[in-house]
Z-matrix of the N, CA and C atoms (Angstrom, degrees):
N
C 1 1.504
C 2 1.584 1 109.51
N 3 1.375 2 112.44 1 -35.89
C 4 1.576 3 116.44 2 -176.33
C 5 1.538 4 107.31 3 -67.78
N 6 1.349 5 119.95 4 -31.81
C 7 1.470 6 119.76 5 -179.16
C 8 1.521 7 113.05 6 -74.49
N 9 1.343 8 108.63 7 -25.51
C 10 1.649 9 112.66 8 178.14
C 11 1.569 10 103.40 9 -69.24
N 12 1.274 11 125.45 10 -47.06
C 13 1.402 12 128.88 11 -175.64
C 14 1.552 13 106.22 12 -61.51
N 15 1.263 14 117.35 13 -49.90
C 16 1.453 15 119.08 14 175.54
C 17 1.581 16 116.32 15 -50.60
N 18 1.379 17 110.09 16 -41.42
C 19 1.521 18 119.50 17 177.52
C 20 1.435 19 111.43 18 -65.28
N 21 1.291 20 116.70 19 -40.39
C 22 1.583 21 121.68 20 178.53
C 23 1.496 22 110.89 21 -66.00
N 24 1.374 23 114.53 22 -44.17
C 25 1.466 24 118.63 23 175.98
C 26 1.480 25 111.81 24 -62.14
N 27 1.303 26 117.96 25 -41.98
C 28 1.492 27 119.14 26 174.68
C 29 1.450 28 120.24 27 -57.62
N 30 1.473 29 107.04 28 -44.22
C 31 1.441 30 108.76 29 178.31
C 32 1.443 31 114.58 30 -74.44
N 33 1.276 32 121.59 31 -29.91
C 34 1.414 33 121.92 32 174.17
C 35 1.569 34 113.57 33 -63.61
N 36 1.232 35 115.12 34 -43.35
C 37 1.539 36 119.90 35 179.50
C 38 1.526 37 106.95 36 -67.17
N 39 1.262 38 117.46 37 -43.81
C 40 1.524 39 121.62 38 -177.16
C 41 1.559 40 107.00 39 -65.68
N 42 1.265 41 119.79 40 -38.14
C 43 1.468 42 122.24 41 176.31
C 44 1.552 43 113.69 42 -62.47
N 45 1.427 44 111.85 43 -43.08
C 46 1.452 45 115.45 44 173.84
C 47 1.513 46 110.85 45 -62.70
N 48 1.250 47 116.47 46 -46.28
C 49 1.465 48 118.38 47 -178.97
C 50 1.531 49 115.86 48 -57.13
N 51 1.434 50 112.26 49 -42.72
C 52 1.448 51 117.81 50 175.94
C 53 1.476 52 112.74 51 -62.29
N 54 1.299 53 115.67 52 -42.79
C 55 1.524 54 120.66 53 -178.26
C 56 1.591 55 106.16 54 -62.67
N 57 1.188 56 120.40 55 -45.56
C 58 1.505 57 127.11 56 -178.67
C 59 1.604 58 107.41 57 -59.68
N 60 1.341 59 112.01 58 -53.47
C 61 1.521 60 114.07 59 179.54
C 62 1.495 61 113.69 60 -57.45
N 63 1.387 62 114.96 61 -39.85
C 64 1.451 63 117.38 62 176.42
C 65 1.423 64 113.95 63 -66.12
N 66 1.292 65 119.49 64 -39.82
C 67 1.565 66 122.66 65 178.42
C 68 1.501 67 108.44 66 -62.78
N 69 1.386 68 117.22 67 -42.84
C 70 1.524 69 117.08 68 -178.28
C 71 1.587 70 109.49 69 -66.78
N 72 1.336 71 111.75 70 -40.12
C 73 1.600 72 114.68 71 -178.28
C 74 1.547 73 104.33 72 -68.39
N 75 1.218 74 127.77 73 -34.73
C 76 1.430 75 122.18 74 -179.11
C 77 1.561 76 109.33 75 -72.50
N 78 1.333 77 114.93 76 -39.20
C 79 1.454 78 114.48 77 175.23
C 80 1.562 79 111.66 78 -66.61
N 81 1.221 80 119.48 79 -33.04
C 82 1.488 81 123.89 80 176.94
C 83 1.581 82 111.50 81 -65.89
N 84 1.210 83 111.90 82 -36.73
C 85 1.515 84 121.51 83 -178.43
C 86 1.443 85 107.51 84 -71.98
N 87 1.381 86 121.46 85 -43.55
C 88 1.431 87 123.69 86 178.55
C 89 1.540 88 112.91 87 -60.69
N 90 1.298 89 114.77 88 -41.60
C 91 1.561 90 118.54 89 175.16
C 92 1.472 91 108.59 90 -69.02
N 93 1.269 92 123.90 91 -40.69
C 94 1.433 93 124.98 92 177.96
C 95 1.568 94 110.69 93 -55.88
N 96 1.424 95 111.99 94 -50.24
C 97 1.444 96 115.34 95 174.34
C 98 1.483 97 119.39 96 -53.39
N 99 1.368 98 114.88 97 -38.20
C 100 1.386 99 122.86 98 -177.55
C 101 1.561 100 109.42 99 -73.29
N 102 1.252 101 113.08 100 -36.75
C 103 1.549 102 119.92 101 176.00
C 104 1.570 103 110.95 102 -63.95
N 105 1.345 104 114.61 103 -42.97
C 106 1.390 105 119.15 104 -176.35
C 107 1.674 106 110.89 105 -71.96
N 108 1.385 107 114.13 106 -32.79
C 109 1.406 108 115.55 107 173.88
C 110 1.560 109 111.48 108 -68.02
N 111 1.282 110 116.67 109 -39.97
C 112 1.457 111 116.63 110 176.07
C 113 1.508 112 112.14 111 -63.09
N 114 1.290 113 115.28 112 -39.55
C 115 1.449 114 120.74 113 -174.13
C 116 1.657 115 103.00 114 -71.42
N 117 1.278 116 120.64 115 -36.93
C 118 1.497 117 120.23 116 172.96
C 119 1.503 118 112.62 117 -56.59
N 120 1.379 119 113.85 118 -46.05
C 121 1.450 120 118.76 119 -173.40
C 122 1.517 121 108.69 120 -68.66
N 123 1.381 122 118.72 121 -40.14
C 124 1.474 123 120.35 122 -175.86
C 125 1.570 124 104.83 123 -67.93
N 126 1.407 125 117.91 124 -43.50
C 127 1.399 126 117.02 125 -177.47
C 128 1.532 127 112.79 126 -67.74
N 129 1.273 128 120.56 127 -24.35
C 130 1.405 129 122.84 128 169.93
C 131 1.593 130 114.38 129 -66.56
N 132 1.324 131 109.18 130 -44.55
C 133 1.453 132 111.70 131 -178.49
C 134 1.641 133 109.55 132 -72.40
N 135 1.286 134 117.41 133 -29.94
C 136 1.456 135 118.65 134 170.19
C 137 1.535 136 113.85 135 -59.84
N 138 1.292 137 112.73 136 -41.52
C 139 1.448 138 120.16 137 -174.81
C 140 1.567 139 107.48 138 -68.19
N 141 1.366 140 118.07 139 -43.97
C 142 1.470 141 121.57 140 178.43
C 143 1.470 142 111.06 141 -62.21
N 144 1.362 143 114.23 142 -46.91
C 145 1.527 144 116.71 143 179.86
C 146 1.452 145 115.32 144 -64.51
N 147 1.363 146 120.09 145 -27.95
C 148 1.360 147 127.71 146 -177.63
C 149 1.536 148 106.77 147 -77.12
N 150 1.297 149 118.63 148 -34.69
C 151 1.556 150 123.61 149 176.08
C 152 1.558 151 104.42 150 -67.17
N 153 1.251 152 121.25 151 -44.94
C 154 1.413 153 123.14 152 -177.28
C 155 1.532 154 111.94 153 -62.99
N 156 1.292 155 113.98 154 -39.78
C 157 1.522 156 117.12 155 175.29
C 158 1.536 157 112.20 156 -69.01
N 159 1.280 158 116.68 157 -37.97
C 160 1.481 159 112.54 158 172.42
C 161 1.490 160 116.70 159 -67.48
N 162 1.352 161 114.89 160 -29.87
C 163 1.542 162 116.43 161 175.15
C 164 1.484 163 107.88 162 -69.03
N 165 1.226 164 124.66 163 -43.53
C 166 1.481 165 128.11 164 -179.71
C 167 1.597 166 105.39 165 -61.65
N 168 1.316 167 121.33 166 -47.76
C 169 1.425 168 119.84 167 -177.75
C 170 1.598 169 111.08 168 -63.54
N 171 1.380 170 113.99 169 -40.96
C 172 1.489 171 117.04 170 174.00
C 173 1.547 172 111.70 171 -55.78
N 174 1.362 173 111.13 172 -43.37
C 175 1.481 174 111.97 173 179.28
C 176 1.463 175 116.54 174 -59.98
N 177 1.385 176 113.27 175 -41.21
C 178 1.444 177 121.33 176 179.67
C 179 1.592 178 108.56 177 -65.10
N 180 1.350 179 118.69 178 -40.17
C 181 1.436 180 119.85 179 -175.53
C 182 1.699 181 106.17 180 -70.07
N 183 1.394 182 112.27 181 -38.58
C 184 1.518 183 115.40 182 -177.48
C 185 1.626 184 107.38 183 -65.27
N 186 1.269 185 116.68 184 -37.24
C 187 1.467 186 119.35 185 -177.42
C 188 1.420 187 107.77 186 -73.37
N 189 1.312 188 119.90 187 -37.33
C 190 1.492 189 123.33 188 176.03
C 191 1.457 190 110.41 189 -64.24
N 192 1.252 191 122.10 190 -40.55
C 193 1.453 192 121.16 191 178.33
C 194 1.477 193 114.95 192 -71.10
N 195 1.369 194 115.80 193 -39.79
C 196 1.400 195 123.23 194 173.45
C 197 1.470 196 118.83 195 -65.19
N 198 1.280 197 118.03 196 -44.80
C 199 1.415 198 125.39 197 -170.49
C 200 1.540 199 115.39 198 -109.39
N 201 1.225 200 113.77 199 -14.49
C 202 1.442 201 122.04 200 -169.95
C 203 1.510 202 107.14 201 88.51
N 204 1.383 203 112.42 202 176.46
C 205 1.487 204 115.40 203 176.37
C 206 1.491 205 108.52 204 -83.02
N 207 1.337 206 115.27 205 119.23
C 208 1.382 207 124.01 206 175.51
C 209 1.639 208 109.22 207 -125.09
N 210 1.257 209 114.88 208 136.63
C 211 1.438 210 118.94 209 -176.16
C 212 1.478 211 106.85 210 -60.40
N 213 1.308 212 123.15 211 -36.86
C 214 1.422 213 124.79 212 -178.08
C 215 1.587 214 111.23 213 -59.93
N 216 1.346 215 113.49 214 -40.58
C 217 1.456 216 117.07 215 174.97
C 218 1.529 217 115.01 216 -58.09
N 219 1.255 218 112.63 217 -41.89
C 220 1.507 219 120.31 218 -175.38
C 221 1.416 220 107.05 219 -69.69
N 222 1.373 221 122.06 220 -43.43
C 223 1.494 222 123.41 221 -177.88
C 224 1.515 223 112.46 222 -70.08
N 225 1.364 224 111.89 223 -29.08
C 226 1.518 225 118.13 224 176.20
C 227 1.450 226 110.35 225 -67.76
N 228 1.409 227 115.34 226 -43.69
C 229 1.410 228 120.06 227 173.86
C 230 1.490 229 117.74 228 -58.74
N 231 1.443 230 113.01 229 -39.35
C 232 1.476 231 115.29 230 175.32
C 233 1.472 232 116.67 231 -67.91
N 234 1.416 233 113.51 232 -36.00
C 235 1.471 234 118.43 233 178.20
C 236 1.509 235 108.34 234 -67.55
N 237 1.299 236 123.63 235 -38.70
C 238 1.384 237 127.40 236 175.88
C 239 1.489 238 112.95 237 -62.66
N 240 1.362 239 115.44 238 -44.09
C 241 1.492 240 122.27 239 -178.10
C 242 1.476 241 108.35 240 -66.61
N 243 1.338 242 115.42 241 -38.99
C 244 1.448 243 121.29 242 -176.75
C 245 1.463 244 111.49 243 -68.14
N 246 1.276 245 121.57 244 -36.73
C 247 1.434 246 122.58 245 177.26
C 248 1.501 247 112.59 246 -67.79
N 249 1.329 248 114.58 247 -38.32
C 250 1.467 249 116.01 248 176.64
C 251 1.510 250 114.74 249 63.97
N 252 1.332 251 115.25 250 -169.73
C 253 1.505 252 123.15 251 173.18
C 254 1.443 253 112.28 252 -95.22
N 255 1.269 254 119.09 253 95.58
C 256 1.374 255 126.59 254 -178.48
C 257 1.519 256 113.62 255 -77.50
N 258 1.365 257 116.68 256 -9.48
C 259 1.521 258 121.49 257 -174.38
C 260 1.437 259 108.30 258 -66.16
N 261 1.388 260 121.99 259 -47.57
C 262 1.419 261 122.73 260 -170.11
C 263 1.470 262 116.76 261 -89.54
N 264 1.419 263 115.54 262 -2.52
C 265 1.474 264 116.69 263 -175.25
C 266 1.539 265 109.94 264 -89.29
N 267 1.263 266 115.53 265 150.83
C 268 1.503 267 121.82 266 177.87
C 269 1.490 268 110.95 267 -110.55
């Protein structure tokens, strides 16, 4: 009879431990999903900004080929690049 009580206590404690481990695992997965969503958003923004920088550099190259290197073109490029895309910034 004593061993039956020990077995019941063991299974009760084991059940509580499994429930706690499961709860912590679910919480960790929720945080992981949030982190991955943020990472996806950030990488998308980096991609968009990289494309804008590439377009700006292509414009500078095109102007340099068409008009030759002029200091005014370079400063115009820097002013435009410094302004950036203010529409999406908060």
